[in-house]
C-alpha positions, 0 to 999 in steps of 0.5 A, a space after each residue: 411515433 413521431 420523428 421528434 418524439 423519436 429524436 429527442 428520446 435518442 437525444 436523452 438517452 446520448 445525454 444519459 450514457 454521455 453523463 454515465 460514460 463521464 461518471 464512470 471515466 473519472 471516478 478513481 479506482 476501487 482500491 480496496 479490491 487491489 489493496 495488497 491485504 486483499 491479494 495476498 489473501 486472494 492469492 495464497 486463498 486464504 479461511 476466515 482463520 486464517 484472515 483474522 490472524 493474517 489482520 491481528 500481524 497486520 496490526 502488529 507490522 503496522 506500530 512497528 512500522 510507524 514506530 520504524 519510522 516515526 524515529 526516522 523521521 526525528 532522524 531526517 528532520 535532523 538533518 535538515 536542520 544541519 542547513 541552518 547551522 555550520 555544517 558539522 560533517 562528523 555530525 552529518 555523517 551521524 546522523 545519515 547513519 543511524 537513518 540507514 541503519 533504520 533503513 535496514 531495519 525497516 526492510 528487516 520489520 518487511 521482512 520479518 511479518 511475511 516469514 510471520 504469514 507464511 506461519 498461518 500458510 498452510 501445507 497446502 498452500 506453501 507452493 502459492 505462498 512462494 509465487 507470492 512471493 516473486 512478486 510482493 515487491 510490485 505488490 507492495 509496490 507505491 502505486 499500489 498503495 493507497 495515497 496518504 492524506 497530508 492532514 
């Protein structure tokens, strides 16, 4: 092999390596493996039957959360519409109180959801659940949740 062939092969190999590194660098992270759902399943070591129950809980939980969030958004929209009117302090306060009640309800909905998750744990998983509880705020923080699309 002469020097020119060697250099050509080396340059092509380096170009291919650079392209691969660029693709890997700019590829969005795989959120499925780090999704809160998968973290819970992994940390609690759920079996297939528990996973199915958990997925059913998630479906039901999401319905309740969406309904509550829709109510919150209605009150928020009504509150912001007050910017176009002569600001009625009583109405603004009433709307803000309704939003606060629904936000409180959202916290309770989430709390009850985790109580339901605890109920599907087997006795040998209770300790894992207790450990998980300490990390719930971090696991379900905005940085772990998939970004919402604006449609």
